[in-house]
C-alpha positions as CSV (number, residue, x, y, z in Angstrom):
1,M,-18.0,-24.5,-10.5
2,N,-19.6,-21.2,-9.7
3,R,-17.8,-18.1,-10.9
4,I,-17.5,-14.8,-8.9
5,G,-15.7,-11.6,-9.7
6,V,-13.9,-9.2,-7.5
7,V,-13.3,-5.4,-8.0
8,G,-12.9,-2.5,-5.7
9,M,-11.7,1.0,-4.8
10,F,-10.6,1.8,-1.3
11,H,-10.1,5.3,0.1
12,E,-10.9,7.1,3.3
13,T,-11.6,10.7,2.3
14,N,-10.9,13.5,4.7
15,C,-12.8,16.6,3.4
16,F,-10.8,18.8,5.7
17,A,-7.3,17.6,4.6
18,P,-5.2,19.8,2.3
19,G,-4.8,18.9,-1.3
20,M,-6.6,16.5,-3.6
21,T,-6.3,12.7,-4.0
22,E,-5.4,12.0,-7.7
23,I,-5.4,8.9,-9.7
24,A,-1.6,8.7,-9.4
25,D,-2.1,8.2,-5.7
26,F,-4.1,5.1,-6.4
27,Q,-1.7,3.8,-9.0
28,R,1.2,4.4,-6.5
29,L,-0.3,2.3,-3.7
30,D,-2.5,-0.4,-5.1
31,W,-3.6,-1.0,-8.8
32,T,-4.1,-4.6,-10.0
33,E,-6.1,-5.3,-13.2
34,S,-6.0,-9.0,-13.6
35,S,-6.5,-12.3,-11.7
36,Q,-2.8,-13.0,-12.0
37,A,-1.8,-9.7,-10.6
38,F,-4.4,-9.9,-7.8
39,H,-3.2,-13.3,-6.7
40,E,0.5,-12.4,-6.9
41,R,0.1,-9.3,-4.7
42,Y,-2.4,-10.5,-2.1
43,E,-2.3,-14.3,-1.8
44,N,-1.1,-15.3,1.7
45,T,-1.7,-11.9,3.1
46,R,-4.1,-11.2,6.0
47,T,-5.9,-8.5,4.0
48,S,-9.4,-8.3,2.5
49,M,-8.0,-9.3,-0.8
50,G,-6.2,-12.3,0.7
51,G,-9.4,-13.3,2.5
52,I,-11.4,-13.2,-0.8
53,I,-8.8,-15.4,-2.4
54,D,-9.0,-18.0,0.4
55,G,-12.7,-17.6,0.8
56,A,-13.3,-18.4,-2.9
57,R,-11.0,-21.4,-2.7
58,S,-12.7,-22.8,0.4
59,N,-16.1,-22.4,-1.2
60,R,-14.9,-23.9,-4.5
61,L,-15.6,-20.8,-6.4
62,E,-13.6,-19.6,-9.4
63,L,-12.4,-16.1,-8.7
64,V,-12.0,-13.6,-11.6
65,A,-10.4,-10.4,-10.6
66,G,-11.0,-7.1,-12.4
67,L,-9.5,-3.7,-11.3
68,Y,-8.8,-3.2,-7.6
69,T,-7.2,0.0,-6.4
70,A,-6.6,1.9,-3.2
71,A,-4.8,5.1,-2.0
72,V,-3.5,6.3,1.3
73,P,-6.3,8.2,3.1
74,G,-6.2,11.9,2.1
75,G,-8.1,14.8,0.6
76,I,-11.1,14.8,-1.7
77,V,-10.8,12.6,-4.8
78,S,-10.4,14.7,-7.8
79,A,-12.9,14.8,-10.7
80,A,-10.1,13.5,-13.0
81,A,-9.7,10.4,-10.8
82,E,-13.4,9.6,-11.0
83,K,-12.6,7.8,-14.3
84,M,-11.5,4.9,-12.2
85,M,-15.1,4.0,-11.7
86,D,-15.6,3.4,-15.5
87,L,-12.4,1.4,-15.5
88,I,-13.6,-0.8,-12.7
89,V,-17.0,-1.4,-14.3
90,A,-15.3,-2.2,-17.7
91,S,-13.1,-4.7,-16.0
92,I,-15.9,-6.9,-14.7
93,E,-16.1,-10.1,-16.6
94,P,-19.3,-11.4,-18.1
95,E,-21.2,-14.5,-17.1
96,L,-20.6,-14.3,-13.3
97,D,-22.6,-16.0,-10.6
98,G,-21.8,-13.3,-8.0
99,L,-19.5,-10.3,-7.4
100,I,-17.5,-9.0,-4.5
101,V,-16.8,-5.3,-4.3
102,I,-14.1,-4.1,-1.8
103,L,-14.9,-0.6,-0.6
104,H,-14.0,1.6,2.4
105,G,-17.4,3.3,2.8
106,A,-16.1,6.9,3.3
107,M,-15.0,7.8,-0.2
108,V,-15.8,11.3,-1.5
109,S,-15.0,13.0,-4.8
110,E,-15.4,16.4,-6.2
111,T,-18.6,15.3,-8.0
112,Y,-20.0,12.6,-5.8
113,E,-20.5,12.8,-2.0
114,D,-21.2,9.0,-2.1
115,M,-18.6,7.8,-4.6
116,E,-19.1,4.2,-3.6
117,G,-22.8,4.4,-4.1
118,E,-22.2,5.9,-7.5
119,L,-19.8,3.0,-8.4
120,L,-22.4,0.4,-7.3
121,S,-25.0,2.2,-9.4
122,R,-22.8,1.9,-12.4
123,I,-22.0,-1.7,-11.6
124,R,-25.7,-2.5,-11.4
125,K,-26.3,-0.9,-14.8
126,K,-23.8,-3.3,-16.3
127,V,-24.6,-6.6,-14.4
128,G,-28.3,-6.1,-13.8
129,S,-30.4,-6.3,-10.6
130,A,-30.3,-10.1,-10.3
131,L,-26.6,-10.7,-9.8
132,P,-25.8,-11.2,-6.1
133,I,-23.3,-8.5,-4.9
134,A,-21.4,-8.6,-1.6
135,I,-19.3,-5.7,-0.4
136,T,-16.8,-5.3,2.3
137,V,-16.4,-2.0,4.2
138,D,-14.2,-0.5,6.8
139,L,-15.4,0.0,10.4
140,H,-15.3,3.8,9.6
141,A,-17.7,3.6,6.7
142,N,-20.3,6.3,6.4
143,M,-23.1,3.9,5.3
144,S,-25.4,5.3,2.6
145,L,-28.9,4.0,1.7
146,Q,-27.7,3.7,-1.9
147,M,-24.9,1.3,-0.8
148,V,-27.5,-0.8,1.1
149,Q,-30.0,-0.9,-1.7
150,L,-27.6,-1.7,-4.5
151,S,-25.9,-4.7,-2.7
152,D,-27.1,-7.9,-1.3
153,F,-24.6,-8.3,1.6
154,I,-22.5,-5.7,3.4
155,V,-19.8,-7.0,5.8
156,G,-17.8,-4.5,7.8
157,F,-14.7,-4.9,10.0
158,D,-15.4,-5.7,13.6
159,T,-12.2,-4.4,15.0
160,Y,-10.3,-1.1,15.5
161,P,-7.4,-1.3,15.1
162,H,-8.5,-3.3,12.0
163,V,-7.0,-6.8,12.5
164,D,-9.9,-8.8,11.1
165,M,-10.2,-7.6,7.5
166,Y,-9.2,-11.0,6.3
167,E,-11.8,-12.8,8.3
168,R,-14.6,-10.4,7.3
169,A,-13.7,-10.9,3.6
170,V,-13.9,-14.7,4.1
171,E,-17.3,-14.1,5.7
172,A,-18.5,-12.0,2.8
173,V,-17.5,-14.7,0.3
174,E,-19.2,-17.4,2.4
175,L,-22.5,-15.4,2.5
176,L,-22.3,-14.7,-1.2
177,S,-21.7,-18.4,-1.9
178,R,-24.6,-19.5,0.3
179,N,-26.9,-17.1,-1.6
180,I,-25.7,-18.4,-5.0
181,R,-26.5,-21.9,-3.8
182,G,-30.0,-20.8,-2.8
183,E,-29.5,-21.5,0.9
184,I,-30.2,-17.9,2.1
185,I,-32.0,-14.8,0.9
186,P,-30.8,-11.6,2.5
187,A,-33.1,-9.1,4.2
188,K,-31.3,-5.9,5.4
189,A,-32.1,-3.0,7.6
190,L,-30.1,0.1,8.4
191,S,-30.2,2.4,11.4
192,H,-28.3,5.6,10.8
193,T,-27.7,7.8,13.8
194,R,-25.8,10.6,12.2
195,L,-23.7,10.8,15.4
196,L,-20.2,12.0,14.7
197,V,-17.6,10.2,16.9
198,A,-13.9,10.8,17.0
199,P,-11.9,7.7,16.0
200,Q,-10.1,7.7,19.4
201,A,-13.4,6.7,21.0
202,M,-13.9,3.7,18.7
203,L,-11.3,1.3,20.1
204,T,-13.3,-1.9,20.0
205,S,-11.6,-3.6,22.9
206,E,-12.9,-1.3,25.6
207,G,-15.5,1.2,26.6
208,M,-18.8,1.9,24.9
209,M,-17.6,0.7,21.5
210,K,-16.8,-2.7,23.0
211,D,-20.3,-2.8,24.5
212,M,-21.9,-2.1,21.1
213,M,-19.7,-4.7,19.4
214,D,-20.5,-7.3,22.1
215,R,-24.2,-6.7,21.6
216,A,-23.8,-7.1,17.8
217,F,-21.9,-10.4,18.3
218,A,-24.8,-11.6,20.5
219,M,-27.3,-10.7,17.9
220,E,-25.4,-12.7,15.3
221,L,-26.0,-15.8,17.4
222,L,-29.8,-15.4,17.0
223,P,-31.6,-17.7,14.6
224,G,-31.9,-16.2,11.2
225,V,-29.3,-13.4,11.7
226,L,-26.6,-13.6,9.1
227,N,-24.5,-10.5,9.9
228,V,-24.4,-7.4,12.1
229,T,-22.2,-4.6,10.9
230,V,-21.3,-1.7,13.2
231,C,-20.0,1.3,11.4
232,G,-18.4,3.9,13.7
233,G,-18.4,6.3,10.8
234,F,-15.7,8.7,9.6
235,P,-16.3,12.2,11.1
236,Y,-13.9,14.0,8.7
237,S,-16.0,13.3,5.6
238,D,-18.4,16.2,5.4
239,V,-21.3,14.4,3.7
240,P,-24.9,13.8,4.6
241,D,-24.3,10.1,5.4
242,A,-21.5,10.8,7.9
243,G,-21.8,9.2,11.3
244,M,-22.4,6.0,13.2
245,S,-24.7,3.4,11.7
246,F,-25.8,-0.2,12.1
247,L,-26.7,-2.7,9.4
248,V,-28.3,-6.0,10.2
249,T,-28.7,-8.7,7.6
250,T,-31.1,-11.7,8.2
251,D,-32.3,-14.6,6.2
252,R,-35.6,-13.3,4.8
253,D,-36.7,-11.5,8.0
254,E,-36.7,-7.8,7.4
255,R,-38.8,-7.1,10.5
256,L,-36.2,-8.7,12.8
257,A,-33.4,-6.9,10.9
258,Q,-35.0,-3.5,11.5
259,E,-35.7,-4.3,15.2
260,L,-32.1,-5.2,15.9
261,A,-30.7,-2.3,13.9
262,N,-32.9,0.1,15.8
263,E,-31.8,-1.3,19.1
264,L,-28.2,-0.7,18.3
265,G,-29.0,2.8,17.1
266,E,-30.6,3.6,20.5
267,L,-27.7,2.1,22.4
268,A,-25.4,4.5,20.4
269,R,-27.4,7.5,21.2
270,K,-27.5,6.7,24.9
271,S,-23.7,6.1,24.9
272,M,-22.6,9.4,23.3
273,G,-21.7,11.0,26.6
274,N,-19.2,8.3,27.2
275,M,-17.5,8.6,23.9
276,L,-15.9,12.0,24.3
277,V,-12.1,12.4,24.0
278,T,-9.8,14.8,25.9
279,G,-6.1,15.5,25.7
280,V,-3.3,17.8,26.8
281,S,-1.1,20.3,25.0
282,A,2.1,19.2,23.2
283,E,4.3,20.9,25.8
284,Q,2.5,19.3,28.7
285,A,2.5,15.9,27.0
286,V,6.3,16.0,26.5
287,M,6.9,17.1,30.1
288,E,4.7,14.3,31.4
289,A,6.3,11.7,29.2
290,A,9.8,12.8,30.2
291,A,8.9,12.6,33.9
292,C,7.8,9.0,33.6
293,E,10.1,6.4,35.2
294,S,10.1,4.1,32.2
295,G,9.1,4.0,28.6
296,P,8.2,3.8,25.9
297,V,5.6,6.5,26.5
298,V,3.5,6.9,23.4
299,L,2.4,10.5,22.6
300,I,-0.7,10.2,20.4
301,E,-0.8,13.0,17.8
302,G,-4.2,12.0,16.3
303,S,-4.7,15.4,14.8
304,D,-2.0,14.5,12.2
305,N,-3.2,10.9,11.7
306,V,-1.9,9.7,8.4
307,G,-4.4,6.9,8.5
308,G,-7.2,9.5,8.6
309,G,-5.9,11.5,5.7
310,A,-3.6,14.0,7.5
311,P,-0.3,15.1,6.0
312,G,1.9,13.6,8.7
313,D,4.2,16.6,8.7
314,A,3.0,18.5,11.8
315,T,5.8,19.9,14.0
316,H,3.7,20.8,17.1
317,I,5.4,18.1,19.2
318,L,8.7,18.0,17.4
319,I,9.6,21.5,18.5
320,H,9.3,20.4,22.2
321,L,11.3,17.3,21.7
322,L,14.4,18.9,20.2
323,P,15.7,20.6,23.3
324,L,14.9,17.5,25.4
325,S,17.7,15.2,26.8
326,V,15.4,12.2,26.7
327,K,15.7,9.5,24.0
328,S,12.7,10.2,21.6
329,L,11.4,9.0,18.2
330,I,9.2,10.7,15.7
331,V,8.3,10.1,12.0
332,I,7.9,13.1,9.8
333,H,6.6,12.9,6.2
334,D,8.5,15.4,4.1
335,E,9.1,14.5,0.5
336,Q,11.5,17.3,-0.1
337,A,13.7,16.7,2.9
338,A,13.7,12.9,2.3
339,R,15.0,13.4,-1.2
340,E,17.6,15.9,-0.2
341,A,18.8,13.9,2.8
342,S,19.0,10.7,0.8
343,Q,21.6,12.2,-1.4
344,L,24.0,12.3,1.5
345,A,25.9,9.4,3.0
346,E,25.4,7.6,6.3
347,G,27.4,9.4,9.0
348,A,27.1,12.7,7.2
349,L,25.7,15.8,8.9
350,Y,22.2,16.8,7.8
351,C,21.1,20.4,8.3
352,G,17.8,21.5,7.1
353,E,14.1,22.3,7.7
354,I,11.6,19.5,8.0
355,G,7.9,19.3,8.3
356,G,5.3,22.0,8.4
357,R,4.9,22.3,4.7
358,S,1.3,21.3,4.1
359,G,-0.4,24.3,5.7
360,A,-1.1,26.4,8.8
361,L,-2.5,23.4,10.8
362,S,0.8,21.6,10.5
363,G,2.9,24.4,12.2
364,Q,6.1,25.8,10.9
365,P,9.0,23.9,9.3
366,V,11.6,23.1,12.0
367,W,15.4,23.3,11.5
368,I,17.3,20.3,12.7
369,E,21.0,19.4,12.6
370,G,22.0,15.8,13.1
371,T,23.8,12.8,11.9
372,I,22.4,10.5,9.3
373,R,22.2,7.0,10.8
374,G,20.4,5.2,8.0
375,I,19.1,5.6,4.5
376,S,16.5,3.2,3.0
377,Q,14.3,2.8,0.0
378,G,11.5,2.4,2.5
379,K,10.0,-0.9,1.5
380,F,9.0,-3.4,4.2
381,Q,6.7,-6.4,4.6
382,N,4.1,-6.2,7.4
383,V,4.9,-8.5,10.3
384,G,1.3,-8.1,11.7
385,P,-1.2,-8.3,13.2
386,F,-2.3,-5.6,10.8
387,A,-2.4,-6.9,7.1
388,T,0.3,-9.4,7.8
389,G,2.4,-10.2,4.8
390,R,1.4,-7.1,2.8
391,W,4.2,-4.9,1.4
392,S,4.4,-1.2,2.3
393,N,6.5,1.6,0.8
394,M,7.6,4.7,2.7
395,G,9.7,5.8,-0.3
396,R,13.1,7.3,0.4
397,T,13.5,7.2,4.1
398,V,16.3,8.8,6.1
399,V,17.0,8.4,9.9
400,V,18.5,11.5,11.5
401,E,19.9,11.6,15.0
402,A,19.8,15.0,16.5
403,G,21.0,14.8,20.1
404,S,18.5,12.6,22.0
405,L,16.0,12.8,19.2
406,T,15.7,10.3,16.3
407,V,13.7,11.6,13.3
408,M,12.6,9.3,10.5
409,I,12.0,11.4,7.4
410,T,9.8,9.7,4.8
411,E,9.1,10.5,1.2
412,N,5.7,8.9,1.2
413,R,2.9,9.0,3.8
414,V,2.6,5.6,5.5
415,P,0.5,5.1,8.6
416,P,2.2,3.5,11.6
417,Y,0.1,0.3,11.3
418,D,3.0,-2.1,11.5
419,I,6.2,-2.1,13.6
420,G,8.0,-3.0,10.4
421,H,8.1,0.6,9.5
422,V,10.8,1.3,12.1
423,L,12.4,-2.2,12.3
424,S,13.1,-1.9,8.5
425,V,15.4,1.0,9.1
426,G,17.2,-0.5,12.1
427,I,15.3,1.2,14.8
428,D,14.5,-0.7,18.0
429,P,11.5,1.2,19.5
430,E,11.9,-0.3,22.9
431,R,15.1,1.8,23.3
432,Y,13.1,5.0,23.3
433,K,11.6,6.8,26.3
434,I,9.2,8.7,24.1
435,I,7.5,7.6,20.8
436,V,5.3,10.0,18.9
437,V,2.7,8.4,16.7
438,K,0.7,10.3,14.0
439,S,-2.3,8.0,14.5
440,A,-5.5,7.8,16.5
441,V,-5.8,4.1,17.5
442,A,-4.1,2.0,14.8
443,W,-0.7,2.6,16.3
444,K,-1.5,0.0,18.8
445,T,-0.8,-2.8,16.3
446,S,2.8,-1.4,16.2
447,F,3.6,-0.2,19.7
448,G,0.7,-1.3,21.9
449,S,2.5,-4.3,23.3
450,I,5.6,-2.3,24.4
451,A,3.9,1.0,25.5
452,K,4.2,1.7,29.2
453,K,1.9,4.6,29.0
454,E,-0.1,6.6,26.4
455,I,-0.9,10.3,26.3
456,Q,-3.5,11.9,24.1
457,V,-2.1,15.2,22.7
458,D,-4.4,18.0,21.7
459,T,-2.8,19.8,18.7
460,P,-4.3,21.4,15.6
461,G,-4.9,19.2,12.6
462,C,-7.4,17.9,10.1
463,C,-7.9,14.8,12.2
464,S,-8.4,16.5,15.6
465,F,-10.6,14.7,18.1
466,N,-12.1,18.1,18.9
467,L,-14.8,17.9,16.2
468,E,-16.2,21.2,17.2
469,Q,-13.3,23.0,15.5
470,F,-14.6,21.9,12.1
471,T,-17.2,23.8,10.1
472,Y,-19.5,21.2,8.7
473,K,-21.6,22.2,5.7
474,K,-23.2,18.9,4.6
475,A,-23.1,16.4,7.5
476,L,-26.5,16.0,9.1
477,C,-25.0,15.9,12.6
478,E,-27.1,15.0,15.6
């Protein structure tokens, strides 16, 4: 039986977000150091890790897990946290026939603009140039040439919201297994456009992004083509490799790979005019939503997108909801307020400031007075379709009802990827006329099926779709 290893580090780094991402942030979310721990946490989950477990089993491979870690998207990874790379390399077992590395593709540290490329360089120094390596990446990866050169296969998510991470991991294991058996020899080609696109324009089920994905899928049906990975890029990582890119992997045909990659690059350049995002002010959005005949109406506050590294504590929409006599729901990340409110009892009156603590872009803290309707430790299991079966932890979570407004105050930052985050505290989202989501697109896996209307809101924040507001110093924008 052939033997493969799996390690990884997963973080989407927002260079404009306040604060640093420390090693404790990784240890808090995901940190498994053995095969037993890896299987216990991820088996039977629709995650990349669960896909690797099942992919190895279906290909009759022995899977040996080293260190895998991940943190919630956030600010630049600190120099102190860079030591995780040495820990990952040290955890790789000897005498492997192949290696899977789980990456995001947009990870930046104080020292390394391409932290994942640096990790792969260190891995290669340990395992040598002959060992086949397959890596998985997010659709928002900022693909670097170093990542391409130091790996044999790169398989990226095909969907946004990301509902196929499991399938893509299975695919990566399958390609690695076929290579180990000598059935295929990868030839890769990269086309990097350096085009910066707001995440709101990357929904893969419609528009120009769908057109590019459809063309990529058609290419994968061509003889000799093994994989076509479309990376929308992550525009909030201010690095030279930021932007949309395309990687084509064939069986021994580098010319075909480059031809197809270039075609996709040209398609992207021609499509940029159709990938712009517009929105309305917070006040106008609330007025429009309140005037709708039925709900829920989802107000998309992508500028405070927790899944893109934002703090999740912006109050720009909150201040307009408070005086409204329309049933509304918003989640605010506020560690201090969550801890204080959780000391009270259900039914008690909560009076205090919430939100607006992370910096000027988040607005000012807002005073609320309301009744505590629920207190929770914040743990829930995803019901899907995003990472079904995986456990999430909002930390101490308090539900406060202030007139027509319901506020969920959470101790930890947790993106609204799964409807379980509100169901777990007894909230039925269909009862609300207005739901505010601090997300760009991924909220659709929670509320997409019940939303009667959605409104893009243009507010300040480190994940604003108005990319012109950012001062780029390193990105080679076209």
